[in-house]
MARLO-596667 format. One line per 2 residues: number of its first residue (from 1); for each residue x, y, z of N, C-alpha, C. Coordinates in steps of 0.1 Angstrom, whole numbers, padded with zeros to 4 digits. Example, Ala and Ser with C-alpha at 12.3 -4.5 7.8 and 13.67 -1.06 7.14 Angstrom:
2
1> 0132/-0057/0078/0123/-0045/0078/0132/-0033/0078 ~ 0128/-0022/0071/0137/-0011/0071/0129/0000/0079
END
This chain:
353
1> 0390/0567/0658/0400/0567/0668/0393/0568/0682 ~ 0382/0575/0683/0374/0576/0695/0369/0563/0699
3> 0364/0555/0689/0359/0542/0692/0370/0532/0697 ~ 0381/0533/0691/0392/0525/0696/0396/0528/0710
5> 0397/0541/0713/0400/0546/0727/0390/0541/0737 ~ 0377/0542/0733/0367/0537/0742/0367/0522/0744
7> 0369/0515/0733/0369/0500/0734/0381/0495/0742 ~ 0393/0501/0741/0404/0496/0748/0406/0502/0762
9> 0397/0510/0766/0398/0517/0779/0399/0507/0790 ~ 0409/0508/0799/0410/0500/0810/0400/0504/0821
11> 0394/0494/0827/0384/0497/0838/0391/0505/0849 ~ 0404/0504/0850/0411/0510/0862/0417/0524/0858
13> 0413/0530/0846/0419/0542/0842/0416/0554/0851 ~ 0405/0553/0859/0402/0564/0869/0413/0565/0879
15> 0422/0555/0880/0433/0556/0889/0442/0568/0886 ~ 0442/0573/0874/0449/0585/0870/0444/0597/0878
17> 0430/0597/0879/0424/0608/0887/0427/0606/0902 ~ 0427/0594/0907/0430/0591/0921/0444/0596/0924
19> 0454/0593/0915/0468/0596/0917/0470/0611/0916 ~ 0465/0617/0906/0467/0631/0904/0460/0639/0915
21> 0449/0635/0920/0441/0642/0930/0449/0641/0944 ~ 0454/0630/0947/0460/0629/0961/0474/0636/0960
23> 0481/0635/0949/0494/0642/0949/0491/0657/0949 ~ 0480/0662/0943/0476/0676/0944/0473/0680/0959
25> 0465/0672/0965/0462/0675/0979/0474/0675/0988 ~ 0483/0665/0986/0496/0664/0994/0504/0677/0991
27> 0505/0681/0979/0512/0693/0976/0506/0706/0983 ~ 0493/0706/0984/0486/0717/0991/0490/0717/1006
29> 0490/0705/1012/0493/0704/1026/0507/0708/1029 ~ 0516/0706/1019/0530/0710/1021/0534/0723/1014
31> 0525/0732/1013/0527/0745/1009/0533/0746/0995 ~ 0527/0739/0986/0531/0740/0971/0518/0744/0964
33> 0512/0756/0966/0499/0759/0960/0498/0759/0945 ~ 0509/0763/0938/0508/0763/0923/0508/0749/0918
35> 0516/0740/0924/0516/0726/0919/0502/0720/0922 ~ 0497/0723/0934/0484/0717/0938/0473/0722/0928
37> 0472/0735/0925/0462/0740/0917/0463/0735/0902 ~ 0476/0734/0897/0478/0729/0884/0473/0715/0882
39> 0476/0707/0892/0472/0693/0892/0457/0692/0893 ~ 0451/0701/0901/0436/0701/0903/0429/0704/0890
41> 0434/0714/0882/0427/0717/0869/0429/0705/0860 ~ 0441/0700/0859/0443/0688/0851/0434/0677/0855
43> 0432/0675/0867/0424/0664/0872/0409/0665/0868 ~ 0404/0677/0868/0390/0679/0864/0389/0675/0849
45> 0399/0679/0841/0398/0675/0827/0399/0660/0825 ~ 0409/0654/0832/0411/0640/0831/0398/0632/0835
47> 0392/0636/0846/0380/0630/0851/0369/0631/0840 ~ 0367/0642/0834/0357/0644/0824/0359/0635/0811
49> 0372/0635/0807/0376/0627/0795/0374/0612/0798 ~ 0378/0607/0809/0377/0593/0812/0362/0589/0814
51> 0354/0598/0820/0339/0595/0820/0333/0594/0806 ~ 0337/0603/0798/0332/0603/0784/0335/0590/0777
53> 0348/0586/0778/0352/0573/0772/0344/0561/0778 ~ 0342/0562/0791/0335/0551/0798/0321/0550/0794
55> 0314/0562/0792/0300/0562/0788/0299/0557/0774 ~ 0308/0561/0765/0308/0557/0751/0311/0542/0750
57> 0319/0537/0759/0322/0522/0759/0309/0515/0763 ~ 0302/0520/0773/0290/0514/0777/0279/0513/0766
59> 0279/0524/0758/0270/0525/0747/0274/0516/0735 ~ 0286/0517/0731/0291/0510/0719/0295/0495/0722
61> 0300/0492/0734/0305/0479/0736/0300/0474/0750 ~ 0287/0473/0752/0282/0469/0765/0286/0455/0769
63> 0287/0446/0760/0291/0432/0763/0305/0431/0768 ~ 0314/0439/0762/0328/0439/0767/0329/0445/0780
65> 0322/0456/0783/0322/0462/0796/0317/0453/0806 ~ 0306/0446/0803/0300/0436/0813/0309/0425/0816
67> 0316/0420/0805/0326/0410/0807/0337/0414/0816 ~ 0342/0426/0815/0352/0431/0824/0347/0433/0838
69> 0335/0437/0839/0329/0440/0853/0328/0427/0861 ~ 0325/0416/0854/0324/0403/0861/0336/0394/0860
71> 0347/0400/0856/0360/0393/0855/0368/0394/0868 ~ 0373/0383/0874/0380/0384/0886/0393/0393/0885
73> 0399/0393/0874/0412/0401/0873/0409/0415/0870 ~ 0398/0419/0863/0396/0433/0859/0384/0440/0866
75> 0375/0432/0872/0363/0437/0878/0365/0448/0888 ~ 0375/0446/0897/0377/0456/0908/0383/0469/0903
77> 0388/0469/0890/0393/0482/0884/0382/0492/0884 ~ 0369/0488/0883/0358/0497/0882/0357/0506/0895
79> 0362/0500/0906/0361/0508/0919/0369/0520/0918 ~ 0378/0522/0909/0386/0534/0907/0377/0546/0904
81> 0365/0543/0898/0356/0554/0895/0350/0560/0908 ~ 0348/0552/0918/0343/0556/0931/0354/0564/0938
83> 0366/0559/0939/0377/0566/0946/0381/0579/0939 ~ 0380/0579/0925/0383/0591/0918/0373/0602/0921
85> 0360/0598/0922/0350/0608/0926/0352/0613/0940 ~ 0356/0604/0949/0358/0609/0963/0370/0618/0964
87> 0381/0614/0958/0393/0622/0958/0391/0636/0952 ~ 0385/0636/0940/0382/0649/0933/0372/0657/0941
89> 0363/0651/0948/0354/0659/0957/0361/0665/0968 ~ 0371/0658/0974/0379/0664/0984/0388/0675/0979
91> 0392/0674/0966/0400/0685/0960/0391/0698/0959 ~ 0378/0696/0955/0369/0707/0953/0367/0714/0967
93> 0367/0707/0978/0366/0713/0991/0378/0720/0995 ~ 0390/0713/0995/0402/0718/1000/0408/0729/0991
95> 0408/0727/0978/0414/0736/0968/0405/0746/0962 ~ 0392/0742/0960/0383/0750/0953/0373/0757/0961
97> 0371/0752/0973/0360/0758/0982/0347/0757/0976 ~ 0344/0747/0967/0332/0745/0961/0324/0733/0967
99> 0316/0736/0976/0309/0725/0983/0297/0719/0975 ~ 0292/0727/0966/0281/0721/0957/0286/0710/0948
101> 0297/0712/0942/0303/0702/0933/0307/0690/0942 ~ 0313/0693/0953/0318/0682/0962/0306/0674/0966
103> 0295/0680/0970/0283/0672/0973/0278/0663/0962 ~ 0278/0669/0950/0274/0661/0938/0283/0649/0936
105> 0296/0651/0937/0306/0640/0936/0304/0630/0947 ~ 0301/0635/0959/0298/0626/0971/0287/0617/0968
107> 0276/0622/0963/0264/0614/0960/0267/0604/0949 ~ 0274/0609/0938/0278/0600/0927/0287/0588/0933
109> 0296/0591/0941/0305/0581/0947/0297/0571/0955 ~ 0288/0575/0962/0279/0566/0970/0271/0557/0961
111> 0265/0563/0951/0257/0555/0941/0266/0545/0934 ~ 0277/0549/0929/0287/0540/0922/0291/0529/0932
113> 0294/0532/0944/0299/0522/0954/0288/0512/0956 ~ 0276/0516/0958/0265/0507/0961/0263/0497/0949
115> 0263/0503/0937/0261/0495/0925/0272/0486/0922 ~ 0284/0490/0923/0296/0482/0920/0298/0471/0931
117> 0296/0475/0944/0298/0466/0955/0290/0454/0954 ~ 0277/0456/0951/0268/0444/0951/0267/0438/0937
119> 0272/0444/0927/0273/0438/0914/0285/0429/0913 ~ 0297/0434/0916/0309/0427/0915/0309/0415/0924
121> 0307/0417/0937/0308/0407/0947/0297/0396/0944 ~ 0285/0400/0940/0275/0390/0937/0279/0382/0925
123> 0284/0388/0914/0288/0381/0902/0299/0371/0905 ~ 0309/0375/0913/0320/0366/0917/0315/0354/0925
125> 0304/0356/0932/0299/0346/0941/0291/0335/0933 ~ 0283/0340/0923/0274/0330/0916/0280/0325/0903
127> 0292/0330/0899/0297/0325/0887/0300/0310/0888 ~ 0297/0303/0877/0299/0288/0877/0314/0285/0875
129> 0320/0293/0866/0334/0290/0863/0343/0301/0870 ~ 0351/0297/0879/0360/0307/0886/0374/0303/0884
131> 0383/0313/0884/0397/0311/0883/0403/0306/0896 ~ 0415/0299/0895/0422/0296/0908/0427/0309/0914
133> 0430/0308/0927/0434/0319/0935/0445/0327/0929 ~ 0456/0320/0924/0467/0327/0919/0465/0334/0906
135> 0454/0331/0899/0450/0338/0886/0439/0348/0889 ~ 0432/0347/0900/0420/0356/0902/0422/0368/0911
137> 0432/0367/0920/0433/0377/0930/0446/0385/0928 ~ 0446/0398/0931/0458/0407/0930/0455/0418/0939
139> 0465/0427/0940/0463/0439/0948/0452/0448/0943 ~ 0447/0446/0931/0436/0454/0925/0424/0452/0933
141> 0422/0440/0940/0410/0438/0948/0409/0448/0959 ~ 0420/0453/0964/0420/0463/0975/0415/0477/0970
143> 0412/0478/0957/0406/0491/0953/0392/0492/0959 ~ 0385/0481/0962/0372/0481/0969/0374/0488/0983
145> 0385/0485/0989/0388/0492/1002/0390/0507/1000 ~ 0398/0510/0990/0401/0524/0987/0389/0532/0984
147> 0379/0525/0976/0367/0532/0973/0359/0535/0985 ~ 0358/0526/0995/0350/0528/1007/0357/0539/1015
149> 0370/0539/1016/0377/0549/1024/0377/0563/1018 ~ 0376/0563/1004/0375/0576/0998/0361/0583/1001
151> 0351/0575/1003/0338/0581/1007/0339/0585/1022 ~ 0346/0578/1030/0348/0582/1044/0356/0595/1045
153> 0366/0597/1037/0374/0609/1037/0365/0621/1032 ~ 0358/0619/1021/0350/0630/1016/0339/0634/1025
155> 0333/0623/1031/0322/0626/1041/0327/0634/1053 ~ 0339/0631/1057/0345/0638/1069/0348/0652/1065
157> 0353/0655/1053/0355/0669/1049/0342/0676/1048 ~ 0332/0670/1042/0319/0677/1041/0313/0679/1055
159> 0314/0670/1064/0309/0671/1078/0314/0683/1085 ~ 0327/0686/1082/0333/0698/1089/0327/0711/1084
161> 0321/0711/1072/0315/0723/1067/0300/0723/1065 ~ 0294/0712/1067/0279/0711/1065/0272/0717/1077
163> 0261/0723/1074/0253/0729/1085/0247/0718/1094 ~ 0245/0722/1106/0238/0713/1115/0223/0711/1111
165> 0217/0700/1114/0221/0689/1122/0227/0677/1115 ~ 0232/0679/1102/0236/0668/1094/0251/0664/1097
167> 0258/0672/1105/0272/0668/1108/0273/0655/1114 ~ 0264/0652/1124/0264/0639/1131/0262/0628/1121
169> 0252/0629/1112/0250/0618/1102/0262/0616/1093 ~ 0268/0627/1088/0279/0626/1079/0291/0619/1086
171> 0293/0623/1098/0304/0617/1106/0302/0603/1109 ~ 0289/0599/1111/0286/0585/1113/0288/0577/1101
173> 0284/0583/1089/0286/0576/1077/0301/0574/1074 ~ 0309/0585/1077/0324/0584/1075/0329/0573/1084
175> 0325/0572/1097/0330/0562/1106/0326/0548/1101 ~ 0314/0546/1096/0309/0533/1091/0317/0529/1079
177> 0319/0538/1070/0327/0534/1058/0342/0531/1062 ~ 0347/0538/1071/0361/0536/1076/0362/0522/1082
179> 0352/0518/1090/0352/0505/1096/0350/0494/1086 ~ 0341/0496/1077/0338/0486/1066/0351/0484/1058
181> 0357/0495/1054/0370/0494/1046/0380/0486/1053 ~ 0382/0489/1066/0392/0482/1074/0389/0467/1075
183> 0376/0463/1077/0372/0449/1077/0375/0442/1064 ~ 0371/0449/1053/0373/0444/1040/0388/0441/1037
185> 0397/0451/1042/0411/0449/1040/0416/0436/1047 ~ 0411/0434/1059/0416/0422/1066/0412/0409/1059
187> 0400/0409/1053/0395/0397/1045/0404/0395/1033 ~ 0407/0406/1026/0413/0405/1013/0428/0403/1014
189> 0435/0410/1024/0449/0409/1025/0453/0395/1029 ~ 0444/0389/1036/0448/0375/1041/0449/0366/1028
191> 0440/0367/1019/0441/0359/1006/0453/0364/0998 ~ 0456/0377/0997/0467/0382/0989/0480/0377/0995
193> 0481/0378/1009/0494/0373/1015/0496/0358/1014 ~ 0485/0351/1014/0486/0336/1011/0491/0334/0997
195> 0485/0342/0988/0489/0340/0974/0504/0343/0972 ~ 0509/0354/0980/0523/0358/0979/0532/0346/0984
197> 0529/0340/0995/0538/0331/1002/0537/0317/0999 ~ 0526/0312/0994/0524/0298/0992/0521/0293/0978
199> 0519/0303/0968/0517/0299/0954/0528/0306/0946 ~ 0531/0299/0935/0542/0304/0926/0540/0318/0922
201> 0550/0326/0922/0550/0340/0919/0560/0344/0909 ~ 0555/0348/0897/0564/0352/0886/0565/0367/0885
203> 0575/0373/0878/0576/0387/0877/0564/0394/0871 ~ 0558/0387/0861/0546/0393/0854/0534/0393/0863
205> 0535/0385/0874/0524/0385/0884/0524/0398/0893 ~ 0535/0404/0894/0536/0416/0903/0532/0428/0895
207> 0520/0429/0893/0515/0441/0886/0514/0453/0895 ~ 0515/0465/0889/0515/0478/0897/0504/0479/0908
209> 0492/0474/0906/0482/0475/0917/0486/0468/0930 ~ 0496/0460/0930/0501/0455/0943/0505/0466/0953
211> 0508/0477/0947/0511/0489/0956/0499/0493/0964 ~ 0487/0489/0959/0475/0492/0967/0475/0485/0980
213> 0483/0475/0982/0485/0469/0995/0488/0479/1006 ~ 0497/0488/1002/0501/0500/1010/0491/0511/1009
215> 0486/0514/0997/0477/0525/0995/0464/0524/1002 ~ 0459/0512/1003/0446/0510/1010/0448/0513/1025
217> 0459/0510/1031/0462/0514/1045/0465/0529/1046 ~ 0471/0535/1036/0474/0549/1037/0461/0557/1037
219> 0451/0554/1028/0439/0561/1028/0430/0558/1040 ~ 0432/0546/1046/0425/0543/1058/0431/0552/1070
221> 0444/0554/1069/0450/0563/1079/0445/0577/1077 ~ 0444/0582/1065/0438/0595/1062/0424/0597/1067
223> 0416/0587/1065/0402/0587/1069/0401/0587/1084 ~ 0409/0579/1091/0410/0579/1106/0414/0592/1111
225> 0424/0598/1105/0429/0611/1110/0419/0622/1109 ~ 0411/0622/1098/0400/0631/1096/0389/0629/1106
227> 0386/0617/1110/0376/0614/1120/0381/0620/1134 ~ 0394/0618/1137/0400/0623/1149/0398/0638/1150
229> 0401/0645/1139/0400/0659/1138/0386/0664/1139 ~ 0376/0655/1136/0362/0659/1136/0356/0656/1150
231> 0363/0651/1159/0358/0647/1172/0351/0658/1180 ~ 0356/0671/1179/0348/0681/1186/0334/0684/1181
233> 0331/0680/1168/0318/0682/1163/0309/0670/1164 ~ 0314/0659/1169/0306/0647/1170/0309/0640/1183
235> 0301/0641/1194/0304/0635/1207/0306/0620/1206 ~ 0299/0613/1197/0301/0599/1197/0315/0595/1192
237> 0321/0604/1183/0335/0601/1179/0344/0603/1191 ~ 0342/0613/1199/0350/0616/1210/0350/0604/1220
239> 0338/0598/1221/0337/0586/1230/0345/0574/1225 ~ 0348/0574/1212/0356/0563/1205/0370/0568/1203
241> 0374/0579/1210/0387/0584/1207/0399/0574/1208 ~ 0400/0567/1219/0412/0557/1219/0411/0547/1209
243> 0399/0542/1205/0398/0532/1194/0402/0538/1181 ~ 0397/0550/1178/0400/0557/1165/0415/0559/1164
245> 0421/0564/1175/0436/0567/1174/0444/0554/1173 ~ 0440/0544/1181/0448/0531/1180/0447/0525/1166
247> 0435/0524/1161/0434/0518/1148/0440/0526/1136 ~ 0439/0539/1138/0446/0548/1128/0461/0546/1128
249> 0467/0545/1139/0481/0542/1140/0484/0528/1135 ~ 0475/0518/1138/0477/0505/1132/0477/0505/1117
251> 0468/0512/1111/0467/0513/1097/0480/0520/1091 ~ 0485/0530/1098/0497/0537/1093/0509/0528/1094
253> 0510/0521/1105/0521/0512/1107/0521/0500/1097 ~ 0509/0495/1094/0508/0484/1084/0512/0489/1070
255> 0508/0501/1067/0512/0507/1054/0527/0509/1053 ~ 0532/0514/1064/0547/0516/1065/0554/0503/1063
257> 0550/0493/1069/0556/0480/1068/0557/0475/1053 ~ 0546/0478/1045/0546/0474/1031/0556/0481/1022
259> 0560/0493/1026/0568/0500/1016/0582/0493/1013 ~ 0590/0489/1023/0602/0482/1020/0600/0469/1012
261> 0589/0462/1016/0586/0450/1009/0583/0452/0995 ~ 0575/0462/0992/0572/0465/0978/0584/0470/0970
263> 0593/0478/0976/0605/0482/0969/0614/0471/0966 ~ 0615/0461/0975/0624/0449/0973/0618/0441/0961
265> 0605/0439/0961/0598/0432/0950/0599/0439/0937 ~ 0599/0453/0937/0600/0461/0925/0614/0458/0919
267> 0625/0459/0928/0638/0456/0923/0639/0442/0918 ~ 0634/0432/0925/0634/0419/0920/0628/0417/0906
269> 0617/0424/0904/0609/0423/0891/0617/0430/0880 ~ 0622/0442/0882/0627/0450/0871/0643/0449/0869
271> 0650/0446/0880/0664/0445/0880/0669/0430/0879 ~ 0665/0422/0888/0669/0408/0888/0662/0400/0877
273> 0649/0401/0876/0642/0394/0866/0642/0401/0852 ~ 0646/0414/0852/0646/0422/0840/0633/0422/0833
275> 0623/0424/0840/0609/0426/0834/0609/0440/0828 ~ 0604/0441/0816/0605/0454/0809/0596/0465/0816
277> 0601/0477/0817/0594/0488/0823/0588/0496/0812 ~ 0575/0494/0809/0568/0502/0798/0555/0507/0804
279> 0550/0518/0798/0538/0524/0803/0526/0515/0803 ~ 0519/0515/0814/0507/0508/0815/0498/0516/0824
281> 0485/0518/0820/0476/0526/0829/0476/0521/0843 ~ 0479/0508/0846/0479/0503/0859/0490/0510/0868
283> 0500/0516/0862/0510/0523/0870/0504/0534/0878 ~ 0493/0540/0874/0487/0550/0882/0483/0545/0895
285> 0480/0532/0896/0477/0525/0908/0489/0524/0917 ~ 0501/0527/0912/0513/0527/0920/0517/0541/0925
287> 0513/0551/0917/0515/0565/0920/0506/0569/0932 ~ 0494/0565/0931/0484/0568/0942/0489/0565/0956
289> 0494/0553/0959/0498/0550/0972/0509/0559/0977 ~ 0518/0563/0968/0529/0572/0972/0524/0586/0977
291> 0515/0591/0969/0509/0604/0973/0501/0603/0985 ~ 0493/0592/0986/0485/0590/0998/0493/0589/1010
293> 0504/0582/1010/0512/0580/1022/0518/0593/1027 ~ 0521/0602/1017/0526/0615/1021/0515/0623/1028
295> 0503/0623/1022/0492/0630/1027/0487/0625/1041 ~ 0486/0612/1042/0481/0606/1054/0491/0607/1066
297> 0504/0607/1063/0514/0609/1074/0513/0623/1079 ~ 0511/0633/1070/0510/0647/1074/0498/0648/1083
299> 0486/0643/1079/0474/0644/1086/0474/0637/1099 ~ 0481/0625/1099/0482/0618/1112/0491/0626/1122
301> 0502/0631/1117/0510/0639/1126/0502/0651/1132 ~ 0494/0657/1123/0486/0669/1128/0475/0664/1138
303> 0468/0653/1135/0457/0648/1143/0462/0644/1157 ~ 0473/0637/1157/0478/0632/1170/0489/0640/1176
305> 0492/0652/1169/0503/0661/1174/0516/0653/1176 ~ 0520/0646/1165/0532/0639/1165/0543/0647/1157
307> 0549/0656/1163/0558/0665/1156/0569/0658/1149 ~ 0574/0646/1154/0585/0639/1148/0582/0633/1134
309> 0569/0633/1131/0565/0627/1118/0565/0637/1107 ~ 0565/0650/1110/0563/0660/1100/0575/0661/1090
311> 0587/0657/1093/0598/0657/1083/0596/0646/1072 ~ 0588/0636/1074/0587/0625/1065/0579/0629/1052
313> 0567/0635/1053/0559/0637/1041/0565/0645/1030 ~ 0574/0655/1032/0580/0662/1020/0588/0652/1012
315> 0596/0643/1018/0604/0633/1010/0595/0624/1002 ~ 0584/0620/1008/0574/0611/1001/0567/0618/0990
317> 0564/0631/0992/0558/0639/0981/0568/0641/0969 ~ 0580/0642/0972/0590/0643/0961/0590/0631/0953
319> 0590/0619/0959/0590/0606/0952/0577/0605/0945 ~ 0565/0609/0951/0552/0608/0944/0552/0617/0932
321> 0557/0629/0933/0557/0639/0921/0566/0633/0910 ~ 0577/0627/0914/0586/0621/0903/0579/0609/0896
323> 0572/0601/0904/0565/0590/0899/0553/0594/0890 ~ 0546/0605/0895/0535/0610/0887/0540/0616/0873
325> 0551/0623/0874/0557/0629/0862/0561/0618/0852 ~ 0568/0608/0857/0572/0597/0848/0560/0590/0842
327> 0550/0587/0850/0538/0580/0845/0531/0589/0835 ~ 0530/0602/0837/0523/0611/0828/0531/0612/0815
329> 0544/0612/0816/0552/0612/0804/0550/0600/0796 ~ 0548/0588/0803/0545/0576/0796/0532/0576/0789
331> 0522/0582/0795/0509/0584/0789/0510/0592/0776 ~ 0516/0604/0778/0517/0613/0766/0525/0606/0755
333> 0535/0600/0758/0543/0593/0748/0535/0582/0741 ~ 0528/0574/0748/0519/0564/0743/0509/0569/0733
335> 0502/0580/0738/0492/0586/0730/0498/0592/0717 ~ 0509/0598/0719/0516/0604/0707/0520/0594/0697
337> 0525/0583/0701/0528/0572/0692/0516/0566/0685 ~ 0505/0565/0692/0493/0559/0686/0487/0569/0676
339> 0488/0582/0679/0483/0592/0669/0492/0592/0657 ~ 0505/0592/0658/0514/0592/0646/0512/0579/0638
341> 0510/0568/0645/0508/0555/0637/0495/0556/0629 ~ 0485/0562/0635/0472/0563/0628/0473/0573/0616
343> 0481/0584/0618/0483/0594/0607/0490/0587/0596 ~ 0501/0580/0599/0508/0573/0589/0500/0563/0581
345> 0492/0555/0589/0483/0545/0583/0473/0552/0573 ~ 0468/0563/0577/0458/0570/0569/0464/0577/0556
347> 0477/0580/0557/0484/0586/0546/0490/0577/0535 ~ 0489/0564/0538/0494/0554/0529/0485/0553/0517
349> 0490/0553/0505/0482/0552/0493/0475/0538/0492 ~ 0462/0538/0488/0455/0526/0487/0457/0519/0474
351> 0459/0506/0474/0461/0499/0462/0450/0489/0459 ~ 0449/0485/0447/0438/0476/0443/0430/0482/0433
353> 0423/0473/0426/0414/0478/0415/0400/0478/0419
END
């Protein structure tokens, strides 16, 4: 059973940790400490289990893992490991006050980002056989943006608590990753928007990772807000104040624009086209943006002193918690059915001579 779980593990399963982590942080920001702590503990366990299955898959099925890593449709799912490490590291700082573990996760996130960034992009560049744009690109590509911004967020949290003189270096790293993530979003969303509007689009093409269109902008907003809050500790950030504030609002506005569009497409997919709504690990990639939008809106309002934005995050958190609960229920139900099927298969009498 463990072998089956490892072999069938989706490269994007770390999105569960991303989603659980940001919903937990958003709950903390909105004064729901018990919910935040419960999700934090669950997230630590989920992170450990998914890493265990990932390592076992690498040992037992290295060819299949490599095939996924260099596949246009699945390769970017591996970037969820970077974002999950970054989000969990932020949880350890905000909810656990454990900077040693957060630093370890920060180092791991950077190592993973460097390895995946230059493995995936290089593989896609030199492959002889490549899929057409409508088969190769999806919102999952923007997980590379989320990965970069998760390092920016964690670096900004660490910078606020790290002893001098390393605060400047950490804030500069956070700024650099924030800028890189923004540039990468511009490159990728151009291709994704072209695929939306000029190539045939079927209901089965609208996979849950398309919500990362919004989620990538939401985490970019969060990273920008953290940089604004860190300006007193880094003079070079203060000199970039108008730029930081302008682009952070741009990211928030872009993410906000995506929400109605994605809701309309969701209704088109599941109501008009009657596409079945069944559990898929990719749905964690839809929960994450909801939680991230709630958290980033709160932090933006705090960083820019925009009091009129504070009523928005609690509503988004309610939606994010409901989406998380439904997706978690789908996971438990799927695991339960798989376990019962295996038990029944094992209890059947063997025939034959």
